[in-house]
C-alpha positions in Angstrom: 84.2 73.4 -7.1 87.4 73.0 -9.1 88.7 76.3 -7.8 87.7 75.4 -4.3 89.8 72.3 -4.6 92.7 74.2 -6.0 92.6 76.7 -3.1 92.6 73.8 -0.6 95.5 72.0 -2.3 97.4 75.3 -2.5 97.0 75.9 1.2 98.1 72.3 2.1 101.2 72.6 -0.1 102.2 76.0 1.5 101.7 74.5 5.0 103.8 71.4 4.3 106.6 73.0 2.3 107.5 75.4 5.1 109.1 73.8 8.1 107.9 76.5 10.5 104.4 76.3 9.2 104.5 72.5 9.6 105.6 72.8 13.2 102.9 75.3 13.9 100.3 73.0 12.3 101.5 70.1 14.5 101.3 72.3 17.5 97.8 73.3 16.6 96.8 69.6 16.4 98.5 68.6 19.7 97.6 71.5 22.0 93.8 70.7 22.3 94.6 67.1 23.0 96.8 68.1 25.9 94.1 70.3 27.2 91.6 67.4 27.3 94.0 64.8 28.6 95.3 66.8 31.5 91.7 67.7 32.7 90.5 64.1 32.3 93.5 62.7 34.1 93.2 65.3 36.9 89.6 64.4 37.5 90.0 60.6 37.1 89.1 59.7 40.7 89.4 62.8 43.0 87.5 61.2 45.9 90.0 58.4 46.1 92.4 60.9 47.8 90.0 62.3 50.4 92.2 60.6 53.0 94.6 63.6 52.5 91.9 66.1 53.5 92.6 66.6 57.1 89.6 67.0 59.5 90.4 67.5 63.2 88.2 65.6 65.8 88.4 66.8 69.4 86.7 64.6 72.0 85.7 66.3 75.2 83.0 63.8 76.1 82.9 63.0 79.9 80.9 59.8 79.5 77.6 58.7 81.1 76.5 56.3 83.9 72.9 55.6 85.0 70.8 53.1 87.0 69.7 51.4 83.8 73.3 51.1 82.6 75.5 50.8 85.7 78.7 51.2 83.7 80.6 54.2 82.3 79.9 54.6 78.6 81.8 57.2 76.6 80.2 57.4 73.1 82.7 60.1 72.1 85.6 57.7 72.8 83.9 54.9 70.8 83.4 57.2 67.9 87.0 58.4 67.8 88.3 54.8 68.0 86.1 54.0 65.1 87.3 57.0 63.1 91.0 55.9 63.6 90.1 52.8 61.5 88.4 54.9 58.9 90.8 55.9 56.1 88.2 57.7 53.8 89.0 61.0 55.4 92.2 62.3 57.0 90.9 62.2 60.5 93.2 63.8 63.1 92.3 63.0 66.7 93.5 65.9 68.8 92.4 68.3 71.5 90.0 71.3 71.1 92.7 74.0 71.2 94.8 72.3 68.5 91.7 71.6 66.4 90.5 75.3 66.4 94.0 76.7 66.0 94.9 74.4 63.1 91.5 75.2 61.4 92.2 78.9 61.5 95.8 78.4 60.2 94.6 76.3 57.3 96.2 73.0 58.6 92.7 71.4 58.9 89.9 71.9 56.4 87.4 71.3 59.2 87.1 70.6 62.9 84.5 68.6 64.8 84.2 69.0 68.6 82.4 66.4 70.6 81.0 68.3 73.7 81.4 67.1 77.3 77.7 66.2 77.7 77.4 64.3 74.5 77.1 60.8 76.0 74.7 62.0 78.7 72.3 63.6 76.1 72.6 60.7 73.7 72.0 57.9 76.2 69.8 59.7 78.7 66.8 59.6 76.4 64.5 58.3 79.1 65.4 61.1 81.6 62.9 63.8 82.3 65.5 66.5 81.4 66.8 64.7 78.3 68.3 67.0 75.6 69.1 66.3 72.0 72.9 65.7 71.6 74.8 68.1 69.3 78.1 68.2 67.6 80.1 71.4 66.9 81.2 71.5 63.3 83.6 74.2 62.0 84.9 74.5 58.4 87.5 76.7 56.8 85.6 77.8 53.6 88.5 80.0 52.5 90.8 77.1 51.6 88.9 75.4 48.8 85.4 75.3 47.4 85.4 71.5 46.7 87.0 70.8 50.1 83.9 72.2 51.7 81.9 69.5 49.9 84.3 66.8 51.2 84.2 68.1 54.8 80.4 68.2 54.7 80.5 64.6 53.6 82.9 64.0 56.5 80.5 65.5 59.0 77.7 63.4 57.6 79.8 60.3 57.9 80.6 61.1 61.5 76.9 61.7 62.3 76.1 58.3 60.7 78.9 56.7 62.7 77.5 58.1 65.9 73.9 56.9 65.1 75.3 53.5 64.4 77.4 53.5 67.6 74.4 54.6 69.7 72.1 51.9 68.5 74.8 49.2 68.7 75.8 50.3 72.2 72.3 50.2 73.6 71.5 46.9 71.9 74.8 45.4 73.1 74.2 46.4 76.7 70.7 45.0 76.8 71.5 41.7 75.1 74.8 41.4 77.1 72.8 41.7 80.3 70.6 38.8 79.3 73.6 36.8 78.1 75.4 37.3 81.4 72.3 36.3 83.3 72.0 33.0 81.4 75.8 32.3 81.9 75.5 32.6 85.7 72.5 30.3 86.0 73.2 26.7 86.8 71.3 23.8 85.2 68.6 23.6 88.0 68.1 27.3 88.1 68.0 27.7 84.3 65.5 24.8 84.1 63.3 26.4 86.7 63.6 29.8 84.9 62.8 28.1 81.6 59.7 26.5 83.0 58.5 29.8 84.4 59.4 31.5 81.1 57.5 28.8 79.2 54.4 29.4 81.4 54.7 33.2 81.0 55.2 32.8 77.2 52.1 30.6 77.0 50.0 33.0 79.1 51.2 35.9 77.0 50.4 34.1 73.7 46.9 33.3 75.1 46.4 36.9 76.0 47.6 38.0 72.5 45.2 35.5 70.9 42.3 36.8 73.1 43.3 40.4 72.2 43.4 39.5 68.5 40.0 37.8 68.8 38.6 40.9 70.6 40.1 43.1 67.9 38.5 41.0 65.2 35.2 41.2 67.1 35.5 44.9 67.4 36.3 45.1 63.7 33.2 43.0 63.0 31.2 45.3 65.3 32.5 48.3 63.5 31.7 46.7 60.2 28.1 46.1 61.4 27.9 49.8 62.5 29.1 50.8 59.1 26.4 48.6 57.5 23.8 50.2 59.9 25.0 53.6 58.8 24.7 52.6 55.2 21.2 51.3 55.9 20.3 54.6 57.7 21.6 56.5 54.7 19.4 54.5 52.5 16.4 55.0 54.8 17.0 58.7 54.8 17.1 58.7 51.0 13.9 56.7 50.9 12.2 58.8 53.6 13.0 62.1 52.0 10.6 61.9 49.1 7.9 60.4 51.3 8.4 63.3 53.8 8.2 65.7 50.9 4.7 64.2 50.1 3.3 64.8 53.5 2.3 68.5 53.0 0.9 67.6 49.6 -1.2 64.7 51.1 -2.5 67.0 53.8 -3.3 69.7 51.2 -5.1 67.2 49.1 -7.0 66.0 52.2 -8.1 69.6 53.0 -9.2 70.1 49.5 -11.2 66.9 49.6 -12.9 68.0 52.8 -13.7 71.3 51.4 -15.1 69.6 48.3 -17.3 67.4 50.4 -18.4 70.4 52.5 -19.1 72.4 49.3 -21.0 69.4 47.8 -23.1 69.1 50.9 -23.6 72.8 51.1 -24.8 73.0 47.5 -27.0 70.0 48.2 -28.1 71.3 51.6 -31.4 72.8 50.3 -32.1 69.7 48.3 -31.6 67.5 51.4 -33.7 69.8 53.5 -36.4 69.8 50.8 -36.2 66.0 50.5 -36.5 65.4 54.3 -39.1 68.0 54.9 -40.9 66.8 51.7 -40.9 63.3 53.1 -42.4 64.6 56.4 -45.0 66.6 54.4 -45.7 63.6 52.3 -46.3 61.5 55.4 -48.7 64.1 56.6 -50.4 63.8 53.2 -50.4 60.0 53.5 -52.0 60.3 57.0 -54.6 62.7 55.6 -55.3 60.5 52.7 -55.8 57.5 55.1 -58.1 59.6 57.3 -60.0 60.8 54.3 -60.3 57.3 52.9 -61.8 55.9 56.0 -64.0 59.0 56.7 -65.5 59.4 53.3 -65.9 55.9 52.3 -68.0 54.6 55.1 -68.6 50.9 54.5 -67.3 51.0 50.9 -64.2 48.9 51.4 -63.2 49.2 47.7 -63.0 52.9 48.0 -60.9 52.6 51.2 -58.6 50.2 49.5 -58.1 52.4 46.5 -57.2 55.3 48.9 -54.8 53.2 50.7 -53.1 52.2 47.5 -52.7 55.8 46.6 -51.2 56.5 50.0 -48.8 53.5 49.5 -47.6 55.0 46.2 -46.8 58.3 48.0 -44.9 56.4 50.7 -43.0 54.5 48.1 -42.0 57.8 46.4 -40.7 59.2 49.7 -38.8 56.0 50.3 -37.0 56.3 47.0 -36.1 59.9 47.8 -34.6 58.9 51.1 -32.7 56.0 49.5 -31.1 58.5 47.2 -30.0 60.5 50.2 -28.6 57.3 51.7 -26.5 56.6 48.6 -25.2 60.2 48.6 -24.2 60.1 52.3 -22.6 56.7 51.8 -20.3 58.3 49.2 -19.5 61.2 51.5 -18.6 58.9 54.3 -16.3 56.9 52.0 -14.6 60.2 51.0 -14.1 61.1 54.6 -12.6 57.7 55.3 -10.1 58.3 52.4 -9.2 61.6 54.0 -8.7 59.8 57.3 -6.3 57.3 55.6 -4.3 60.2 54.0 -3.9 61.9 57.4 -2.8 58.5 58.9 -0.2 58.1 56.1 1.1 61.6 56.6 1.5 61.1 60.4 3.2 57.7 60.0 5.7 59.0 57.4 7.6 61.2 59.8 7.1 59.0 62.8 5.4 61.7 64.9 2.0 63.4 65.1 1.9 67.2 65.4 -0.8 69.1 67.2 -2.5 70.3 64.0 -2.4 66.8 62.6 -3.9 65.5 65.8 -6.7 68.1 65.6 -7.3 67.2 62.0 -7.6 63.5 62.8 -10.1 64.2 65.6 -12.1 66.4 63.3 -12.3 63.8 60.6 -13.2 61.1 63.1 -16.1 63.3 64.3 -17.2 63.9 60.7 -17.1 60.2 60.0 -19.1 59.5 63.1 -21.7 62.1 62.2 -22.0 60.7 58.7 -22.5 57.2 60.2 -25.3 58.6 62.4 -26.9 60.4 59.5 -26.7 57.2 57.5 -28.3 55.2 60.3 -31.1 57.7 60.7 -31.8 57.8 56.9 -31.6 54.1 56.7 -34.1 53.8 59.5 -36.4 56.3 57.8 -36.1 54.4 54.5 -36.9 51.2 56.3 -39.9 52.8 58.0 -41.2 54.3 54.8 -40.8 50.9 53.2 -42.7 49.2 56.0 -45.4 51.9 55.7 -45.9 51.3 52.0 -46.0 47.6 52.5 -48.5 48.0 55.3 -50.8 50.2 53.2 -50.7 47.8 50.3 -51.3 44.8 52.6 -54.2 46.6 54.4 -55.8 47.5 51.1 -55.6 43.9 50.0 -57.0 42.7 53.3 -59.9 45.2 53.0 -60.8 44.0 49.6 -60.8 40.4 50.8 -62.6 41.2 54.0 -59.9 39.9 56.1 -59.8 42.9 58.5 -62.1 45.6 59.7 -61.6 49.3 58.7 -61.3 50.6 62.3 -58.5 48.2 63.2 -56.7 48.9 59.9 -56.8 52.6 60.4 -55.4 52.4 63.9 -52.4 50.3 62.7 -51.7 52.5 59.8 -51.8 55.7 61.9 -49.1 54.1 64.2 -46.9 53.2 61.2 -47.2 56.7 59.8 -46.2 58.2 63.1 -43.1 56.0 63.2 -42.2 57.1 59.7 -42.6 60.7 60.6 -40.4 60.3 63.6 -37.7 58.6 61.5 -37.6 61.3 58.9 -37.5 64.1 61.5 -34.6 62.3 63.3 -32.6 62.1 60.0 -33.2 65.8 59.4 -32.0 66.6 62.9 -28.9 64.4 62.7 -27.8 66.1 59.4 -28.4 69.6 60.5 -26.9 69.3 64.0 -23.8 67.1 63.4 -22.6 66.4 59.9 -22.6 69.9 58.5 -20.7 71.4 61.4 -18.3 68.5 61.5 -17.3 69.0 57.9 -16.7 72.7 58.4 -14.4 72.1 61.5 -12.7 69.3 59.6 -11.6 71.5 56.7 -10.2 74.1 59.1 -8.2 71.4 61.1 -6.8 69.8 57.9 -5.7 73.2 56.6 -3.8 73.8 59.8 -2.1 70.4 59.7 -1.1 71.0 56.1 0.6 74.3 56.9 2.3 72.8 59.9 3.5 69.9 57.9 5.0 72.3 55.3 7.0 74.0 58.0 8.1 70.7 59.5 9.1 69.4 56.0 11.5 72.4 55.6 13.2 71.5 58.8 13.3 67.9 57.9 15.0 68.6 54.6 17.8 70.5 56.4 18.1 67.8 59.0 18.3 65.1 56.4 21.0 66.9 54.5 23.1 67.2 57.7 22.4 63.6 58.7 23.4 62.4 55.2 26.7 64.2 55.3 27.5 63.0 58.9 26.6 59.4 58.1 28.8 59.4 55.0 31.8 60.7 56.9 31.1 58.3 59.8 30.9 55.4 57.4 34.3 56.3 55.9 35.9 56.6 59.4 34.4 53.3 60.5 35.8 51.6 57.4 39.3 53.0 58.2 39.0 51.9 61.9 37.8 48.4 60.8 40.9 48.1 58.5 43.3 49.2 61.3 41.6 46.8 63.8 41.9 43.9 61.4 45.6 44.7 60.8 46.3 45.0 64.5 44.5 41.6 65.0 46.7 40.0 62.4 49.9 41.5 64.0 48.8 40.3 67.4 48.0 36.8 66.0 51.5 36.7 64.4 53.1 37.7 67.7 51.2 35.0 69.5 52.3 32.5 66.9 56.0 33.5 67.4 55.6 33.1 71.2 54.1 29.7 70.8 57.0 28.8 68.5 59.4 30.0 71.3 57.3 27.9 73.8 57.7 24.9 71.6 61.5 25.4 71.4 61.7 25.7 75.2 59.6 22.5 75.6 61.9 20.6 73.3 65.0 21.8 75.2 63.4 20.9 78.5 62.4 17.5 77.3 65.9 16.8 76.0 67.7 18.3 79.0 69.8 20.5 76.7 70.8 23.4 79.0 73.1 25.0 76.4 70.2 25.3 74.1 68.2 26.9 76.9 71.0 29.4 77.5 71.1 30.2 73.8 67.4 30.8 73.8 67.6 33.0 76.9 70.8 34.8 76.1 71.2 35.2 72.3 74.3 36.7 70.7 74.7 40.3 71.9 77.2 41.3 69.2 75.2 40.0 66.3 71.9 41.5 67.6 73.6 44.9 68.3 75.2 44.9 64.8 71.8 44.2 63.3 70.1 46.9 65.3 72.7 49.4 64.3 72.3 48.7 60.5 69.0 46.7 59.9 68.9 47.6 56.2 71.5 47.3 53.5 71.3 49.3 50.3 71.9 47.4 47.1 73.2 49.8 44.5 72.5 49.1 40.8 73.8 51.4 38.1 72.0 51.9 34.8 74.6 52.7 32.1 77.4 52.3 34.5 80.6 54.4 34.2 83.8 53.0 35.6 85.3 56.2 37.1 84.9 60.0 37.3 87.5 60.6 34.5 85.4 58.6 32.0 82.3 60.4 33.1 84.0 63.8 32.6 85.7 62.8 29.3 82.7 64.0 27.1 82.8 67.4 28.6 86.5 68.0 28.5 86.8 66.5 25.0 84.1 68.8 23.7 85.7 71.7 25.4 89.1 70.9 23.9 87.7 70.7 20.4 86.1 74.1 20.7 89.4 75.5 22.0 91.2 73.9 19.2 89.0 75.5 16.6 89.3 78.8 18.3 93.1 78.6 18.2 92.9 77.8 14.5 91.0 81.0 13.6 93.3 83.0 15.9 96.6 81.8 14.2 95.6 80.8 10.6 94.4 83.5 8.2 90.7 83.1 7.3 91.0 85.1 4.0 93.2 83.9 1.0 95.6 86.5 -0.2 95.4 88.2 -3.6 98.4 86.3 -4.7 96.7 82.9 -3.9 93.6 84.0 -5.7 95.7 85.0 -8.7 97.4 81.6 -8.7 94.0 79.8 -9.1 92.9 82.3 -11.7 90.6 84.3 -9.4 87.7 83.0 -7.3 84.2 84.1 -6.4 83.3 84.9 -2.8 81.8 81.5 -2.0 84.7 79.7 -3.7 87.2 81.6 -1.6 85.1 80.9 1.5 85.0 77.1 1.1 88.5 76.9 -0.4 90.2 78.5 2.6 87.8 76.7 5.1 89.1 73.3 3.8 92.4 73.6 5.6 90.6 74.6 8.8 88.3 71.5 8.5 91.4 69.3 7.9 93.2 70.6 10.9 90.1 70.3 13.1 89.5 66.7 12.1 93.1 65.9 12.9 92.7 67.5 16.3 89.5 65.3 16.8 91.3 62.1 15.8 94.2 62.7 18.1 92.2 63.7 21.2 89.8 60.8 20.7 92.6 58.3 20.2 94.3 59.6 23.3 91.1 59.3 25.4 90.6 55.7 24.3 94.1 54.3 24.1 96.3 56.5 26.3 93.9 57.4 29.2 91.8 54.3 28.5 88.6 55.8 29.4 85.5 53.5 29.5 83.9 53.5 26.0 81.1 51.1 25.1 81.1 52.2 21.4 84.6 53.4 20.3 83.4 53.9 16.7 80.6 56.2 17.8 83.1 58.1 19.9 85.3 58.9 16.9 82.2 59.8 14.9 81.0 62.2 17.6 84.4 63.9 17.9 84.6 64.4 14.1 81.1 65.8 14.0 81.9 68.1 16.9 85.1 69.4 15.4 83.4 70.0 12.0 80.6 72.0 13.5 82.9 74.0 15.8 85.3 75.0 13.0 82.3 76.0 10.8 81.0 78.3 13.6 84.5 79.8 14.3 85.3 80.3 10.7 82.0 82.0 9.9 82.3 84.3 12.9 85.8 85.3 12.1 85.2 85.8 8.3 82.1 87.9 9.0 83.3 90.0 12.0 87.0 89.7 12.0 88.6 90.1 15.5 85.1 90.8 16.9 84.1 87.4 15.7 87.0 85.8 17.7 85.8 87.6 20.8 82.2 86.3 20.2 83.7 82.8 19.9 85.4 83.3 23.3 82.1 84.5 24.8 80.3 81.4 23.5 83.0 79.3 25.1 82.4 80.9 28.5 78.6 80.5 28.2 78.8 76.9 27.2 81.2 75.9 29.9 78.8 77.2 32.5 75.5 76.3 30.9 75.9 73.1 29.0 75.4 70.8 32.0 78.8 69.2 31.6 79.6 69.2 35.3 76.2 69.8 37.0 72.7 68.8 35.9 71.0 71.6 33.9 68.2 71.6 36.4 70.6 72.9 39.0 71.7 75.8 36.8 70.4 79.4 37.2 67.3 80.3 35.1 69.1 82.1 32.2 71.5 79.2 31.7 68.5 76.8 31.7 66.8 78.9 29.0 70.0 78.9 26.8 70.7 75.2 27.4 68.8 73.7 24.3 70.5 76.1 21.9 74.2 75.4 22.8 76.3 73.1 20.5 78.1 71.8 23.5 74.9 70.1 24.8 74.4 67.9 21.7 78.2 67.1 21.4 78.4 66.0 25.1 75.2 63.9 24.8 76.7 62.1 21.7 79.9 61.3 23.5 78.1 60.2 26.7 76.1 57.7 24.6 79.4 56.4 23.1 81.0 56.1 26.6 78.2 54.6 28.6 75.7 53.2 26.1 73.1 54.5 23.6 69.3 54.6 24.3 67.1 54.1 21.3 67.5 56.7 18.6 69.0 59.3 20.9 72.4 59.2 19.2 70.9 59.9 15.8 68.7 62.8 17.1 71.6 64.4 18.9 73.8 64.1 15.8 71.2 65.8 13.6 70.7 68.5 16.2 74.5 69.1 16.3 74.9 69.2 12.5 72.0 71.7 12.3 74.3 74.4 13.6 76.1 74.3 10.3 73.2 75.9 8.5 73.2 79.3 10.3 77.0 79.3 10.1 77.1 79.0 6.3 74.3 81.5 5.9 76.3 84.0 8.0 79.6 83.3 6.2 78.2 83.5 2.6 75.3 86.0 2.7 74.9 88.0 5.9 78.6 89.0 5.9 78.4 90.8 2.5 77.3 94.2 4.0 80.1 93.9 6.6 83.1 93.3 4.3 84.0 97.0 3.9 83.4 97.7 7.6 85.8 94.8 8.6 88.4 96.0 6.1 88.2 99.5 7.5 88.4 98.2 11.1 91.5 96.1 10.3 93.2 99.0 8.6 92.5 101.2 11.7 93.9 98.5 14.1 97.0 98.0 11.9 97.6 101.8 11.9 98.0 101.8 15.6 101.2 99.7 15.2 100.1 97.8 18.3 97.2 95.6 17.2 
């Protein structure tokens, strides 16, 4: 490091001991500052002088008169009168020929022509043939690029002035008419008018209240409809699974019927055997009775024993018939369950199909047949029981001598005949009705089940559609209800305002204050018109405010000046120490020579930064919230710039200087110093994060307007990071290029021109 310091001190001594060298160094320090100061001063407040930008306005408007406004109104004239008082632009009121001629000659930057039908089109908005008014705007784009921006603002200002004039004129005419009416009315007339107005206002307020009430009622009705739709949606959701169970219920019913039919079919022979066996047994009982009375003669004991045997046979048959009664009772209950399932399936979808109706009729017939069979079997069982009891009682009477044999036989034959008839009736009832009813019932239920499956498919599709429609309808009804409620509130507020007006009229009438009535009726036309023309005011609040355009542009021009200053240094000052200088310090290695000579470049660059920053702050007096940070930013910017320039020049010679100029051009266009980076073309936006200008400008903007968080620190680190590739290039990457640069310099020197 000692040799680095020796080289630096030697360069400083050589520069200060030579007068010419000292003058050149002073010039190198001052020139960048002048570059920055002139640019900042020139852009200090350019829009303050827009009054010197001449814009011609030619009014050819012929005015407008209508039944609604029985007076000649010339909006073009009103606009030109207003523009004469506007000093923001250099308005020149002239005729059309002069405006167009001066525009082509360059006397005017722009010309605005107000056409003859302008007032007619602007104020005839209620006519059937109304047309949108137009202005003819001409600009001389050859004169100046920024002037076009100014003239565009002028046309916008004129359009805004016309909009304001239009609303103000219409409002002034309407309110002036009311004011004139109230001025011409005498006290009696105005009192009468006020009373009629009071009545009308009251009636209107009542109507508005009723309308608001109706709107609220409709809103409530719509809310109820929305609730009904929600209920319907819930019902659909509940019905869907029940509807899906209909085919299953019918299928189960058909299966139950077939099971009952199969059970009866398998038991058919047993039933037939039981019934026919009962009939045969009764024949046997009758035979036994006949045999007992025929063989026994007068032996009553023998007859009684035969009757007891016959009673036992009758009892056995009764038990067999009772078993049949129990079986048929179970089958009847199963048929009733099937009937209930069919009823449930029919009631679930709210309608009865033809197959379901046939199935219901068939099951009703089967239940009726089962009831008839049960009745016949019960009667047969009762008769067999009576027969057994009679046989037992007769045997007992014979043993006791309480009856004669002939009479007993006659009674028993009658009872046996009744039992035979009952058993035969039960057999007939079963064979003719119940069996066939069960067969037809199974077929009918199968048909109903198939039909229900098809219907269920249609119901599923319908329910999906209904669900979607009901959901959308509920949403629409909710929106309508909200709008109706809002409208009702607005109507109620208007009614309240009218009642307030009615109260003011009542108070004025009660006090006899005619002036107050006139003020109520007439109002202030000028005030109302001014309000209508500009009902909203914009309150502008700046975050990190900047006093003027010069202060806003100072970071960009200062950064640019420091880069130019470093570029001038490498162009004028030699970047390589001479052999004589190296000999004076006893020789030096490559890195020692690099840093030793770079020291004088850094010193001059820092002096440039100090001067340009001091001039910004104290000579131009730009706004600066943090002066210390401004100096620090300038020093960092100058240090980084001179490192980049020095490394490029040491490594590539004159080509490095050309690269530095190229980087200057790129950064002027792509650093966002004048326009936001988002407005730049794509390639510039891509290069934006990698430009030293960007970080330097952000540092100085923070110092000028205010720092946010840790932004200043991060931008400082990002700027200083550019030193690393510069040093790597100057110390290591340039080694292979040393001989090439020496050869190129020799060739250029040999031309005696470069």
